[in-house]
C-alpha positions as CSV (number, residue, x, y, z in Angstrom):
1,X,109.7,73.2,90.9
2,X,110.0,75.5,87.9
3,X,112.6,78.3,88.0
4,X,111.2,81.6,89.3
5,X,109.8,83.9,86.7
6,X,111.8,87.0,85.9
7,X,111.4,89.4,88.7
8,X,110.5,92.5,86.6
9,X,108.5,92.7,83.5
10,X,108.2,95.9,81.5
11,X,104.7,97.4,80.9
12,X,103.2,97.8,77.4
13,X,102.0,101.2,78.6
14,X,103.5,103.7,81.0
15,X,100.4,103.6,83.3
16,X,97.9,100.8,83.7
17,X,94.5,101.6,82.2
18,X,91.7,102.2,84.6
19,X,88.2,103.7,83.7
20,X,87.8,107.0,85.4
21,X,84.9,109.4,86.2
22,X,84.7,112.7,88.1
23,X,83.9,112.2,91.8
24,X,80.5,113.8,91.6
25,X,79.3,111.3,89.1
26,X,79.9,108.6,91.7
27,X,78.3,110.5,94.5
28,X,81.4,112.0,96.1
29,X,82.5,115.6,96.8
30,X,85.7,116.8,95.1
31,X,86.2,119.6,97.6
32,X,86.5,117.2,100.5
33,X,88.9,114.9,98.6
34,X,90.9,118.0,97.8
35,X,91.1,118.7,101.6
36,X,92.5,115.2,102.0
37,X,95.1,115.9,99.3
38,X,96.2,119.2,100.9
39,X,96.5,117.5,104.3
40,X,98.7,114.8,102.7
41,X,100.9,117.6,101.3
42,X,101.3,119.3,104.6
43,X,101.3,116.4,107.0
44,X,102.4,113.2,105.2
45,X,105.9,113.9,103.7
46,X,106.5,110.3,102.8
47,X,103.3,109.8,100.8
48,X,103.6,108.4,97.3
49,X,100.0,107.9,96.1
50,X,96.3,108.3,97.1
51,X,93.6,106.7,94.9
52,X,89.9,106.3,95.4
53,X,87.7,103.9,93.3
54,X,83.9,103.9,93.6
55,X,81.4,102.2,91.4
56,X,84.2,100.5,89.5
57,X,85.7,103.8,88.3
58,X,88.8,105.7,89.4
59,X,87.3,108.9,90.8
60,X,90.4,110.4,92.5
61,X,94.1,110.0,92.0
62,X,97.1,111.9,93.3
63,X,100.9,111.2,93.3
64,X,103.6,112.7,95.5
65,X,107.4,113.0,95.8
66,X,108.0,112.2,92.1
67,X,105.9,109.0,92.1
68,X,103.6,108.4,89.2
69,X,100.9,106.0,87.8
70,X,103.5,103.8,86.1
71,X,105.8,103.5,89.1
72,X,106.0,100.4,91.4
73,X,105.2,100.4,95.1
74,X,107.0,98.2,97.6
75,X,103.9,96.6,99.3
76,X,105.8,95.3,102.3
77,X,103.4,93.2,104.4
78,X,100.4,94.0,102.1
79,X,102.0,91.2,100.1
80,X,100.5,88.8,102.7
81,X,96.9,89.5,101.4
82,X,98.0,88.6,97.9
83,X,99.7,85.4,99.2
84,X,96.3,84.5,100.8
85,X,94.4,85.0,97.6
86,X,96.8,83.0,95.6
87,X,96.7,80.2,98.1
88,X,92.9,80.3,97.8
89,X,93.1,80.1,94.0
90,X,95.4,77.1,94.2
91,X,93.0,75.5,96.7
92,X,90.2,76.1,94.2
93,X,92.4,74.5,91.5
94,X,92.6,71.4,93.7
95,X,96.3,71.7,94.1
96,X,96.4,72.0,97.9
97,X,95.3,69.8,100.9
98,X,92.3,70.9,103.0
99,X,92.8,73.8,105.3
100,X,92.7,71.7,108.4
101,X,95.3,69.3,107.1
102,X,98.7,69.3,108.8
103,X,101.4,71.2,106.9
104,X,104.2,68.6,107.4
105,X,103.2,66.1,104.6
106,X,103.7,69.0,102.1
107,X,106.6,70.8,103.8
108,X,108.3,68.0,105.7
109,X,111.3,67.9,103.5
110,X,112.3,71.3,104.8
111,X,112.0,70.3,108.5
112,X,115.0,69.2,110.5
113,X,115.2,65.6,111.7
114,X,114.9,66.8,115.3
115,X,111.7,68.8,115.2
116,X,109.3,70.1,117.8
117,X,106.8,67.4,118.8
118,X,103.8,69.7,118.2
119,X,104.9,70.6,114.7
120,X,102.8,67.8,113.3
121,X,99.6,69.6,114.7
122,X,100.2,72.8,112.8
123,X,97.7,73.2,109.9
124,X,97.3,75.5,106.9
125,X,94.4,77.2,108.7
126,X,96.8,78.0,111.5
127,X,99.2,79.6,109.0
128,X,96.4,81.6,107.2
129,X,95.1,83.0,110.5
130,X,98.5,83.4,112.2
131,X,97.4,81.1,115.0
132,X,100.1,78.5,114.6
133,X,101.7,78.9,118.0
134,X,105.2,79.2,116.7
135,X,107.4,81.0,119.2
136,X,107.7,84.6,118.0
137,X,108.0,88.2,119.2
138,X,105.7,91.0,117.9
139,X,105.8,94.7,118.8
140,X,102.9,97.0,119.3
141,X,103.2,98.4,115.7
142,X,103.7,94.9,114.2
143,X,107.5,95.1,114.5
144,X,109.2,91.6,114.5
145,X,112.7,91.5,116.0
146,X,113.2,87.9,114.9
147,X,112.5,88.6,111.3
148,X,116.1,89.7,110.9
149,X,117.2,86.2,111.9
150,X,115.0,84.8,109.1
151,X,116.4,87.1,106.5
152,X,120.0,86.4,107.4
153,X,119.6,82.6,106.9
154,X,119.8,80.9,103.5
155,X,117.2,78.3,104.5
156,X,114.1,80.3,105.3
157,X,111.7,77.4,105.3
158,X,113.8,75.3,107.7
159,X,114.2,78.3,110.0
160,X,110.4,78.8,110.1
161,X,109.7,75.1,110.7
162,X,112.4,74.9,113.4
163,X,110.7,77.4,115.7
164,X,109.3,75.9,118.9
165,X,105.5,75.4,119.0
166,X,103.9,76.7,122.2
167,X,100.8,74.6,122.8
168,X,98.9,77.2,124.8
169,X,99.4,79.7,122.0
170,X,98.0,77.5,119.3
171,X,94.7,78.9,118.1
172,X,95.5,82.4,119.4
173,X,96.5,85.2,116.9
174,X,100.0,86.6,116.9
175,X,101.3,88.6,114.0
176,X,104.0,86.3,112.5
177,X,105.5,86.7,109.1
178,X,107.0,83.3,109.0
179,X,103.5,81.8,108.8
180,X,102.9,83.9,105.6
181,X,106.1,82.7,104.0
182,X,105.3,79.1,104.7
183,X,102.1,79.6,102.7
184,X,104.1,80.7,99.7
185,X,106.4,77.7,100.0
186,X,103.3,75.4,100.2
187,X,102.0,77.0,97.1
188,X,105.3,76.4,95.3
189,X,105.4,72.8,96.3
190,X,101.8,72.1,95.3
191,X,101.8,74.1,92.0
192,X,105.4,73.3,90.9
193,X,106.1,77.0,90.4
194,X,106.8,80.0,92.6
195,X,103.9,82.3,93.7
196,X,105.0,85.0,91.3
197,X,104.8,82.7,88.3
198,X,101.5,81.3,89.5
199,X,100.2,84.9,90.1
200,X,101.4,86.0,86.7
201,X,99.4,83.3,84.9
202,X,96.3,83.1,87.0
203,X,95.8,86.5,88.5
204,X,97.9,89.2,86.9
205,X,97.1,88.4,83.2
206,X,93.3,88.4,83.8
207,X,93.5,91.7,85.7
208,X,95.7,93.2,83.0
209,X,98.7,93.6,85.3
210,X,101.8,93.8,83.2
211,X,104.2,95.7,85.4
212,X,105.1,93.8,88.6
213,X,108.0,92.4,90.6
214,X,108.2,89.9,93.5
215,X,111.5,89.2,95.3
216,X,112.4,85.6,95.9
217,X,113.8,84.0,99.0
218,X,117.3,82.5,98.9
219,X,115.7,79.1,98.1
220,X,113.8,80.5,95.1
221,X,110.3,80.8,96.6
222,X,108.5,84.1,96.3
223,X,108.6,85.8,99.7
224,X,105.2,85.2,101.3
225,X,105.3,88.0,103.8
226,X,106.9,90.9,101.8
227,X,108.5,91.4,98.4
228,X,105.7,92.2,96.0
229,X,105.8,95.4,93.9
230,X,102.8,96.8,92.0
231,X,101.6,100.1,90.7
232,X,98.9,101.9,92.7
233,X,96.3,101.4,89.9
234,X,97.0,97.7,89.9
235,X,96.6,97.5,93.6
236,X,93.2,99.1,93.2
237,X,92.3,96.6,90.4
238,X,93.1,93.7,92.8
239,X,91.1,95.3,95.6
240,X,88.1,95.9,93.3
241,X,88.2,92.3,92.1
242,X,88.3,91.1,95.7
243,X,85.5,93.4,96.8
244,X,83.4,92.2,93.9
245,X,83.5,88.5,95.0
246,X,86.5,87.7,92.8
247,X,85.0,88.8,89.5
248,X,86.7,90.9,86.9
249,X,84.7,91.9,83.8
250,X,82.1,89.3,84.7
251,X,84.6,86.5,84.9
252,X,85.4,84.9,88.3
253,X,89.1,85.0,88.8
254,X,89.3,84.3,92.6
255,X,86.9,81.8,94.2
256,X,84.1,83.8,95.9
257,X,83.8,81.3,98.7
258,X,87.4,81.8,99.6
259,X,87.1,85.6,99.7
260,X,84.1,85.4,102.0
261,X,86.2,83.5,104.5
262,X,89.5,85.4,103.9
263,X,88.0,88.8,104.3
264,X,85.9,87.8,107.3
265,X,87.2,87.9,110.9
266,X,88.7,84.5,111.7
267,X,90.7,85.4,114.8
268,X,90.7,88.3,117.3
269,X,93.5,90.6,116.2
270,X,94.9,93.7,117.7
271,X,92.8,96.8,118.6
272,X,95.0,99.2,116.6
273,X,94.5,97.3,113.4
274,X,91.4,95.1,113.6
275,X,90.5,91.4,113.6
276,X,92.3,89.0,111.3
277,X,91.0,86.8,108.5
278,X,93.2,84.9,106.1
279,X,96.1,87.4,105.9
280,X,93.6,90.3,105.8
281,X,92.7,92.8,108.6
282,X,89.0,93.7,109.1
283,X,87.0,96.1,111.2
284,X,84.8,99.2,111.0
285,X,85.6,102.9,110.5
286,X,82.8,105.3,111.3
287,X,80.4,102.4,111.3
288,X,81.5,101.1,107.8
289,X,82.9,97.6,107.6
290,X,86.3,97.3,105.9
291,X,88.9,94.8,104.9
292,X,92.6,95.9,104.8
293,X,95.8,94.8,103.2
294,X,98.4,96.6,105.3
295,X,102.2,97.0,104.9
296,X,105.0,98.8,106.8
297,X,105.4,102.5,106.0
298,X,101.7,102.9,105.1
299,X,101.1,100.6,102.2
300,X,97.3,100.2,102.5
301,X,94.5,98.8,100.4
302,X,91.1,99.3,101.9
303,X,87.9,97.6,100.7
304,X,84.6,99.2,101.8
305,X,82.0,96.8,100.3
306,X,79.0,98.7,101.8
307,X,80.2,101.9,100.1
308,X,81.3,100.2,96.9
309,X,84.7,101.9,97.5
310,X,88.4,100.9,97.3
311,X,91.1,103.2,98.7
312,X,94.8,102.9,98.1
313,X,97.6,104.7,100.0
314,X,101.3,104.1,99.4
315,X,104.2,105.7,101.1
316,X,108.0,105.4,101.3
317,X,108.6,101.9,102.8
318,X,112.2,102.6,103.8
319,X,111.4,104.2,107.1
320,X,111.5,103.3,110.8
321,X,108.7,105.7,111.8
322,X,105.7,106.5,109.7
323,X,102.3,108.1,109.9
324,X,99.2,105.9,109.5
325,X,96.9,107.4,106.8
326,X,93.8,106.0,108.5
327,X,93.1,109.5,109.9
328,X,92.5,110.6,106.3
329,X,89.7,108.1,106.0
330,X,88.0,109.2,109.2
331,X,88.3,112.9,108.6
332,X,88.0,113.3,104.9
333,X,87.7,110.4,102.5
334,X,84.6,108.7,103.9
335,X,83.1,112.1,104.6
336,X,83.4,112.8,100.9
337,X,80.7,110.2,100.1
338,X,77.4,111.9,99.9
339,X,74.4,110.3,101.5
């Protein structure tokens, strides 16, 4: 495997370019978006950014607490959705086995000699949908007590593959970050480079993303479950590309077929967050279908294809308790879109 790319690259410009228009020119009410902005100021003390893109143009953008358009956000678990897309791109490049193939032929060198007998039944589809059956603990707000054990070891992949597989849990969704990290390792093994290097060449350059960082695991793999840092505008670019079937400036970057599967419900998720696709959440708000990349602290990238709208929220990730900005969508943001 090639050595991981440098973790941080400097931007050519302070803020990524993004075409912009006034909200009214894209059928939205500025006064209602201003209400959302004032509510953020009064009720969301940890907010960093709020962006709205409609019709391919940036129509509203606000930053808070000293954050700005050129600053990076810690995406936390919203990283998972990027891992999924990169996995789909590598699959489209013919680098990876079929989704229903077992993971051991590609990852077996990381597994211990004494392994759980059901490990050979775990597939890439299981990892993508978090239905692998690996023994895990998950809290109501997606807290994962065992994640600290993963982060303390120097052999993350072996740790993830050494978890017992519970047969009756295979095929049932459970939020589990180790599944996401194994996807990144599989990509590294198949592509011969870490996910950040692969993303830099195949995804970030076409999207014009020049300012990014992705933390590696102790083994040199890009973390598959957390660790990606992007600006708010670049998060919006990625969301717009995904919502438009993987196209950016009329060029397909992400396979459209993969996105149709990834963004669609593949497993019954959790009522508070929605159903689960391939490392994406999905559901409806006020009757409008959405797909969501979600991270701890309130790092959220919403896609509303029926409204041709992308929403970005970022907040301070170094918190134990935080406020979900979803209420802002219900009360203000979606209401700003004029019929």
